[in-house]
C-alpha positions in Angstrom: 196.4 90.9 128.3 198.0 94.2 129.1 195.4 96.4 130.8 197.1 99.7 130.1 196.9 99.1 126.3 193.1 99.2 126.6 193.0 101.9 129.2 191.7 105.0 127.4 190.1 107.0 130.1 190.0 106.9 133.9 186.6 107.7 135.4 187.7 110.8 137.4 189.7 112.2 134.4 188.0 114.1 131.6 190.8 113.7 129.1 193.0 111.0 127.7 196.0 109.9 129.9 198.2 109.5 126.8 200.6 112.1 125.5 199.6 113.1 121.9 201.6 114.3 119.0 201.7 118.0 119.9 203.1 117.6 123.4 205.6 115.0 122.2 206.7 117.3 119.4 207.1 120.1 121.9 209.2 117.8 124.1 211.4 116.9 121.1 211.8 120.6 120.2 212.9 121.4 123.8 215.4 118.5 123.7 216.8 119.8 120.4 217.2 123.3 122.0 219.0 121.8 125.0 221.4 119.8 122.7 222.2 122.6 120.3 225.1 124.1 122.3 226.8 120.7 122.5 226.2 120.1 118.8 227.8 123.4 117.9 230.8 122.6 120.1 231.2 119.2 118.4 230.8 120.8 115.0 233.5 123.3 115.9 235.8 120.3 116.7 235.0 118.7 113.3 235.8 121.9 111.5 238.9 123.0 113.4 240.7 119.6 113.6 241.1 117.3 110.6 242.5 114.1 112.0 241.0 110.7 112.0 241.5 110.3 115.7 239.7 113.5 116.6 236.9 112.6 114.2 236.6 109.2 115.7 236.5 110.6 119.3 233.9 113.2 118.2 231.7 110.5 116.8 232.1 108.3 119.9 231.4 111.4 122.0 228.2 112.1 120.0 227.0 108.6 120.5 227.8 108.6 124.2 225.9 111.8 124.7 223.0 110.5 122.6 223.0 107.3 124.7 223.0 109.2 127.9 220.3 111.6 126.8 218.0 109.2 124.9 218.5 105.9 126.9 220.0 106.6 130.3 217.8 109.6 131.2 214.5 107.9 130.2 215.6 104.8 132.1 216.5 106.8 135.2 213.8 109.5 135.2 211.1 108.2 132.8 211.9 110.7 130.0 214.3 113.2 128.5 214.4 116.7 130.0 212.0 117.9 127.3 209.5 115.2 128.1 209.7 115.9 131.9 209.3 119.6 131.4 206.1 119.3 129.3 204.8 116.8 131.9 205.0 113.4 130.2 206.7 110.2 131.1 207.5 106.9 129.4 206.2 103.8 131.2 205.9 100.1 130.2 202.5 99.0 129.1 201.9 97.3 132.4 202.3 100.8 134.0 205.7 100.1 135.6 208.8 102.1 135.0 210.9 101.3 132.0 214.3 99.6 132.4 217.4 99.3 130.3 215.7 96.9 127.8 212.9 99.3 127.0 215.1 102.4 126.9 217.5 100.7 124.5 214.7 99.2 122.3 213.0 102.6 122.0 216.2 104.0 120.4 217.4 100.9 118.6 216.3 101.8 115.1 217.8 105.3 115.2 221.0 103.9 116.8 221.3 101.4 114.0 220.8 104.0 111.3 223.4 106.3 113.0 225.9 103.4 113.3 225.5 102.5 109.6 226.2 106.1 108.7 229.3 106.1 110.9 230.6 102.9 109.4 230.2 104.3 105.9 231.9 107.6 107.0 234.9 105.8 108.4 235.2 103.4 105.5 235.3 106.6 103.3 237.9 108.3 105.5 240.1 105.2 105.3 239.9 105.4 101.5 237.9 102.2 100.7 234.9 104.1 99.3 235.4 107.2 97.2 231.9 108.6 96.8 229.6 108.1 99.8 226.8 110.4 98.6 224.7 107.6 97.2 225.0 105.6 100.4 224.2 108.6 102.5 221.2 109.3 100.4 219.9 105.8 101.0 220.5 106.1 104.7 218.7 109.5 104.6 215.7 107.9 102.9 215.6 105.1 105.4 215.7 107.8 108.2 212.8 109.7 106.5 210.8 106.5 106.1 211.4 105.7 109.8 210.5 109.2 110.9 207.3 109.4 108.9 206.2 105.9 110.0 206.6 107.0 113.6 204.4 110.0 113.0 201.7 108.1 111.1 201.5 105.3 113.7 201.4 107.8 116.6 198.6 109.7 114.9 196.5 106.6 114.0 196.2 104.7 117.3 194.1 105.5 120.4 197.0 105.2 122.8 199.3 107.5 120.9 202.1 105.0 120.6 204.8 105.4 118.0 206.5 102.5 116.3 209.3 102.6 118.9 206.8 102.3 121.7 205.4 99.1 120.1 209.0 97.8 119.7 209.8 98.5 123.4 206.4 97.8 124.9 206.1 101.3 126.2 203.5 104.1 126.2 203.9 107.8 126.9 201.5 109.2 129.4 200.8 112.5 131.1 202.9 112.5 134.3 200.1 113.9 136.5 198.1 110.7 135.9 200.7 108.1 136.6 199.5 107.3 140.1 195.9 107.0 138.9 197.0 104.8 136.0 198.8 102.5 138.4 195.9 102.4 140.7 193.5 101.5 137.9 196.0 98.9 136.6 196.3 97.2 140.0 192.6 97.4 140.7 
């Protein structure tokens, strides 16, 4: 069995080692603030240039940036800049650092929803679908269901794991306790 899943408190620590909803929300807000300048720049490209090639490059660029930010940085450093600033890190449930597999799995559902949206968008641009509003509404509802399920699951389990944490086999912990968690896990 995975010890860290059952690790709620460490004797010398008076608080939970897991990162709760508030601190994770704060990290996400910081990450959004960091990404706004880039989003405005990409939005400017969409508005100023109206060719399929530039739109395709912009969408690819957005996905590469998202992959870098949400997959590579957590794999490399244990979290996004927002997470690291607020003092939390993503680790595997066995207390080791996450790898490519876990980093990709954490983002897999969102990446799939984005990819479906992109496919619909480009099929529309190519003229195969005239009205994409209904499809976009369905994707938006799927995104809302995913987002709310993440919050509900995070708020209703002792280890503060969201659905993507269960998918990837990860947990988000307070950085200052990582060494103690690893000591406890090994001991």
